[in-house]
C-alpha positions as CSV (number, residue, x, y, z in Angstrom):
1,X,0.0,0.0,0.0
2,X,1.4,3.4,-1.0
3,X,0.9,6.5,1.1
4,X,-0.1,9.7,-0.8
5,X,-1.0,13.2,0.2
6,X,-4.1,15.1,-0.9
7,X,-4.2,18.9,-1.7
8,X,-4.2,19.9,2.0
9,X,-1.1,17.7,2.7
10,X,-3.1,15.0,4.6
11,X,-1.8,11.6,4.2
12,X,-4.1,8.9,2.8
13,X,-4.0,5.4,1.3
14,X,-4.4,5.2,-2.5
15,X,-5.4,1.5,-2.5
16,X,-3.4,-1.4,-3.8
17,X,-0.3,-0.8,-5.7
18,X,1.2,2.4,-7.1
19,X,-0.3,5.3,-9.1
20,X,-1.1,4.9,-12.8
21,X,2.1,4.8,-14.7
22,X,3.9,3.2,-11.8
23,X,3.5,-0.3,-13.1
24,X,0.3,-1.6,-11.3
25,X,-2.3,0.5,-13.1
26,X,-4.6,0.8,-10.0
27,X,-6.8,3.9,-10.0
28,X,-6.2,6.7,-7.4
29,X,-8.4,6.5,-4.3
30,X,-8.9,9.8,-2.5
31,X,-8.4,10.0,1.2
32,X,-11.2,10.1,3.7
33,X,-10.5,13.7,4.5
34,X,-10.8,14.6,0.8
35,X,-14.1,12.8,0.4
36,X,-15.5,14.6,3.4
37,X,-14.4,17.9,2.0
38,X,-16.0,17.2,-1.3
39,X,-19.2,16.1,0.4
40,X,-19.2,19.3,2.4
41,X,-18.8,21.4,-0.8
42,X,-21.7,19.6,-2.4
43,X,-23.9,20.2,0.7
44,X,-23.0,23.9,0.7
45,X,-23.7,24.2,-3.0
46,X,-27.2,22.6,-2.6
47,X,-27.9,24.8,0.4
48,X,-26.9,27.9,-1.5
49,X,-29.1,26.9,-4.5
50,X,-32.1,26.4,-2.2
51,X,-31.6,29.7,-0.5
52,X,-31.2,31.5,-3.8
53,X,-34.4,29.9,-5.2
54,X,-36.4,30.7,-2.0
55,X,-35.2,34.3,-1.9
56,X,-36.0,34.7,-5.6
57,X,-39.5,33.3,-5.0
58,X,-40.1,35.6,-2.1
59,X,-38.9,38.7,-4.0
60,X,-41.1,37.8,-7.0
61,X,-44.2,37.5,-4.7
62,X,-43.4,40.8,-3.0
63,X,-43.0,42.6,-6.3
64,X,-46.2,41.1,-7.6
65,X,-48.2,42.1,-4.5
66,X,-46.7,45.6,-4.7
67,X,-47.6,46.0,-8.4
68,X,-51.1,44.6,-8.3
69,X,-52.0,46.6,-5.2
70,X,-50.7,49.9,-6.5
71,X,-53.2,52.6,-7.4
72,X,-53.9,52.7,-11.1
73,X,-52.9,49.1,-11.7
74,X,-56.3,48.1,-13.3
75,X,-56.0,50.9,-15.8
76,X,-52.4,50.1,-16.5
77,X,-53.2,46.5,-17.0
78,X,-56.0,47.3,-19.4
79,X,-53.8,49.8,-21.4
80,X,-50.5,47.9,-21.6
81,X,-51.3,44.2,-20.8
82,X,-54.6,43.5,-22.5
83,X,-54.8,39.9,-23.5
84,X,-57.1,40.5,-26.4
85,X,-54.9,43.0,-28.2
86,X,-51.8,40.9,-27.4
87,X,-53.3,37.9,-29.2
88,X,-54.2,40.1,-32.1
89,X,-50.8,41.8,-32.3
90,X,-48.6,38.8,-31.9
91,X,-48.9,37.1,-35.3
92,X,-48.7,40.5,-37.1
93,X,-45.6,41.5,-35.1
94,X,-44.0,38.1,-36.0
95,X,-44.8,38.7,-39.7
96,X,-43.1,42.1,-39.5
97,X,-40.2,40.7,-37.6
98,X,-39.1,38.8,-40.7
99,X,-38.2,42.2,-42.2
100,X,-36.1,43.1,-39.2
101,X,-34.2,39.8,-39.4
102,X,-33.5,40.4,-43.1
103,X,-32.2,43.9,-42.4
104,X,-30.0,42.5,-39.6
105,X,-28.4,39.9,-41.9
106,X,-27.9,42.3,-44.9
107,X,-26.9,45.3,-42.9
108,X,-24.7,43.3,-40.5
109,X,-22.7,41.9,-43.4
110,X,-22.4,45.3,-45.1
111,X,-21.3,46.9,-41.8
112,X,-18.6,44.4,-41.2
113,X,-17.1,44.9,-44.7
114,X,-17.4,48.7,-44.7
115,X,-16.1,49.0,-41.2
116,X,-13.1,46.9,-42.0
117,X,-12.3,48.9,-45.0
118,X,-12.5,52.2,-43.1
119,X,-10.4,50.8,-40.3
120,X,-7.7,49.7,-42.7
121,X,-7.8,53.1,-44.3
122,X,-7.3,54.8,-41.0
123,X,-4.2,52.6,-40.2
124,X,-2.5,52.9,-43.6
125,X,1.1,54.2,-43.3
126,X,2.9,56.7,-45.4
127,X,2.3,60.3,-46.4
128,X,0.6,59.3,-49.7
129,X,-2.3,57.9,-47.7
130,X,-2.8,61.0,-45.6
131,X,-5.9,62.2,-47.5
132,X,-7.5,58.7,-47.1
133,X,-6.7,58.7,-43.4
134,X,-8.3,62.1,-43.0
135,X,-11.5,61.1,-44.9
136,X,-11.8,57.9,-42.9
137,X,-11.4,59.8,-39.6
138,X,-13.9,62.4,-40.7
139,X,-16.4,59.7,-41.6
140,X,-16.1,58.0,-38.3
141,X,-16.3,61.2,-36.3
142,X,-19.3,62.5,-38.2
143,X,-21.5,59.3,-38.1
144,X,-20.6,58.5,-34.5
145,X,-21.6,62.0,-33.5
146,X,-24.8,62.1,-35.6
147,X,-27.8,60.6,-33.8
148,X,-29.1,57.6,-35.6
149,X,-32.7,58.8,-35.7
150,X,-31.6,62.0,-37.5
151,X,-29.6,60.0,-40.0
152,X,-32.6,57.9,-40.7
153,X,-34.8,60.9,-41.1
154,X,-32.4,62.5,-43.5
155,X,-31.9,59.3,-45.6
156,X,-35.4,57.8,-45.4
157,X,-37.4,61.0,-45.6
158,X,-35.0,63.5,-47.2
159,X,-33.6,61.4,-50.1
160,X,-37.0,60.7,-51.7
161,X,-37.7,64.5,-51.6
162,X,-34.7,65.0,-54.0
163,X,-36.5,63.0,-56.7
164,X,-33.2,61.8,-58.1
165,X,-33.6,59.6,-61.2
166,X,-32.3,56.0,-60.5
167,X,-32.3,56.5,-56.7
168,X,-34.7,54.2,-54.9
169,X,-37.4,55.5,-52.6
170,X,-38.0,52.2,-50.9
171,X,-37.9,52.9,-47.1
172,X,-36.4,49.5,-46.5
173,X,-33.4,50.1,-48.7
174,X,-33.0,53.6,-47.5
175,X,-33.4,52.6,-43.8
176,X,-30.8,49.8,-44.3
177,X,-28.4,52.3,-45.9
178,X,-28.8,54.7,-42.9
179,X,-28.2,51.9,-40.5
180,X,-25.1,50.8,-42.4
181,X,-23.6,54.3,-42.5
182,X,-24.0,54.8,-38.8
183,X,-22.9,51.3,-37.6
184,X,-20.0,51.2,-40.0
185,X,-18.4,54.1,-38.1
186,X,-18.7,52.3,-34.8
187,X,-17.5,49.0,-36.2
188,X,-14.6,50.7,-37.9
189,X,-13.3,52.0,-34.6
190,X,-13.6,48.6,-33.1
191,X,-11.5,47.1,-35.9
192,X,-9.0,50.0,-35.7
193,X,-8.6,49.4,-31.9
194,X,-8.0,45.7,-32.7
195,X,-5.4,46.5,-35.4
196,X,-3.5,48.9,-33.2
197,X,-3.6,46.4,-30.3
198,X,-1.4,44.0,-32.3
199,X,2.2,44.6,-31.2
200,X,4.4,46.1,-34.0
201,X,6.8,43.2,-33.5
202,X,4.2,41.0,-35.2
203,X,4.3,43.1,-38.3
204,X,8.1,43.4,-38.2
205,X,8.4,39.6,-37.9
206,X,6.2,39.1,-40.8
207,X,8.2,41.5,-42.9
208,X,11.4,39.8,-41.9
209,X,10.0,36.6,-43.3
210,X,9.5,38.2,-46.7
211,X,5.9,39.1,-46.5
212,X,4.8,42.4,-48.1
213,X,2.9,45.1,-46.0
214,X,-0.4,43.9,-47.5
215,X,0.4,40.2,-46.8
216,X,1.5,41.0,-43.2
217,X,-1.8,42.9,-42.7
218,X,-3.9,40.2,-44.2
219,X,-2.3,37.1,-42.7
220,X,-0.8,38.3,-39.4
221,X,-2.4,41.5,-38.1
222,X,-6.0,41.2,-39.2
223,X,-6.6,37.6,-37.8
224,X,-5.3,38.7,-34.4
225,X,-7.2,42.0,-34.5
226,X,-10.5,40.4,-35.4
227,X,-10.2,37.6,-32.8
228,X,-9.5,40.1,-30.1
229,X,-12.5,42.3,-31.0
230,X,-15.2,39.6,-31.3
231,X,-17.0,40.6,-28.1
232,X,-17.4,44.3,-28.9
233,X,-18.4,43.3,-32.5
234,X,-21.1,41.1,-31.1
235,X,-22.3,43.9,-28.9
236,X,-22.6,46.2,-31.9
237,X,-24.6,43.5,-33.7
238,X,-27.0,43.3,-30.7
239,X,-27.5,47.0,-30.9
240,X,-28.1,46.8,-34.7
241,X,-30.7,44.1,-34.2
242,X,-32.7,46.4,-31.9
243,X,-32.3,49.5,-34.1
244,X,-33.6,47.8,-37.2
245,X,-37.0,48.7,-35.8
246,X,-36.3,52.3,-36.5
247,X,-36.8,51.8,-40.2
248,X,-40.6,52.0,-39.4
249,X,-40.3,55.8,-39.4
250,X,-40.4,55.6,-43.2
251,X,-43.5,53.4,-43.4
252,X,-41.8,50.0,-43.7
253,X,-44.0,47.4,-42.1
254,X,-41.7,45.7,-39.7
255,X,-42.5,44.4,-36.2
256,X,-42.7,48.0,-34.8
257,X,-44.8,49.3,-37.6
258,X,-47.2,46.4,-37.3
259,X,-47.7,47.1,-33.6
260,X,-48.1,50.8,-34.4
261,X,-50.9,50.2,-36.8
262,X,-52.9,48.3,-34.2
263,X,-52.2,51.0,-31.6
264,X,-53.3,53.7,-33.9
265,X,-56.6,51.9,-34.5
266,X,-57.3,50.7,-30.9
267,X,-55.6,53.4,-28.8
268,X,-54.3,50.5,-26.7
269,X,-50.6,50.2,-26.2
270,X,-50.4,46.4,-25.6
271,X,-49.0,45.8,-29.1
272,X,-45.9,47.9,-28.3
273,X,-45.3,45.7,-25.3
274,X,-45.6,42.6,-27.5
275,X,-43.2,44.0,-30.1
276,X,-40.8,45.0,-27.3
277,X,-40.9,41.5,-25.8
278,X,-40.2,39.9,-29.1
279,X,-37.1,42.0,-29.6
280,X,-36.0,41.2,-26.1
281,X,-36.5,37.5,-26.7
282,X,-34.2,37.8,-29.8
283,X,-31.6,40.0,-28.0
284,X,-31.1,37.9,-24.9
285,X,-29.7,34.8,-26.6
286,X,-27.2,36.9,-28.5
287,X,-26.3,38.8,-25.4
288,X,-25.7,35.6,-23.4
289,X,-23.6,34.3,-26.3
290,X,-21.6,37.5,-26.3
291,X,-20.9,37.1,-22.5
292,X,-19.9,33.4,-23.1
293,X,-17.5,34.4,-25.9
294,X,-16.0,37.1,-23.7
295,X,-15.5,34.9,-20.7
296,X,-14.0,32.1,-22.9
297,X,-11.5,34.5,-24.5
298,X,-10.6,35.9,-21.1
299,X,-9.9,32.4,-19.8
300,X,-7.8,31.6,-22.9
301,X,-5.9,34.9,-22.6
302,X,-5.2,34.2,-18.9
303,X,-3.9,30.7,-19.8
304,X,-1.7,32.1,-22.7
305,X,-3.9,30.6,-25.4
306,X,-4.7,33.9,-27.1
307,X,-2.3,36.7,-27.9
C-alpha cells in the first residue's frame, strides 16, 4: 500500500499498488478527508441553491403584490397588458419581424465589410495615404456623433424628396443604408482598436519573413485583431438588431410598424409591449452568447492561449 497526500497535505491510502504509470495500473483512491471535504462542498452548493431559489420566489411574490396593489394598476393592465390585443398583435408582429431579421443579416454583413475597409484606411502608413486617413477619420467622427434617428430621417425622408432619377425611394433600402452608414463608423473604430492592439513586432516579424505590407496585414495583423475584437463586435450586432425597428419611421411594415398600426386603431398600447418583448427575446440569446465568448476569450488569454 502506498501512502499519498491530498491537496491539504493530509496523508491517505491510495489503495493497492502504485499510481497509474507506476506499473500496477490501479486507480487513485482519495483519502477520507478529501471525500469529506467534497461532500461538504456539495452540501454547501445545494444549500446555496435552495436559499437563492427561495429568496427569488419571495422577491417575486413581494413585487407582484406591490404592483397589483398599486393605485392605477387596473387601468395600467388594461392599457398595456390587454390579452385580447396581445393575441391580435402577436402574429402580425411576427410577420413584421421577418423584415427586421433580413435587415439584420444584410446590414450586418455590409457593416462588417465597410467597417473593416474604413479601419484599414485609418491605419495605412505613409504620407501618400494622408488624405485617405483624413477622410476615414472624418467619416467615423461624423457618423458616430450624428444621432441615428436624425440619420434615418435624412436618408429615409429626405432622399425621396430630391426625386433623383435612379435612386430608390423604398424605405427598407434607405433605412438599411442609414443603419449601415452609422454602424460602420462604430465597427470601424472597433476594428481599428484591434489592429492597433497588435504589437508592432508581429508586423516586423512578418516583414522579416519576406511578406509584403499587404500580406502582413492580411495574414498576421487582421486575424489577431478580429479575434480580439469579437466581443465588442457582437455587442454592436446586438444594438443593430434592436435598431432595425427604427426603419418603421419611413413606413416600412416591420415588427414595430405592425404594432403601431394596431395601436393607432385601438388606442391600446399592448402591441408595443408585444413588439418589445419579441425584440427582447431575440436579443437575450445573442447577449448571453456574447458574454460566453467574452468569458471564454478571457480564460484563454489568462492561460496564454490567445495573444
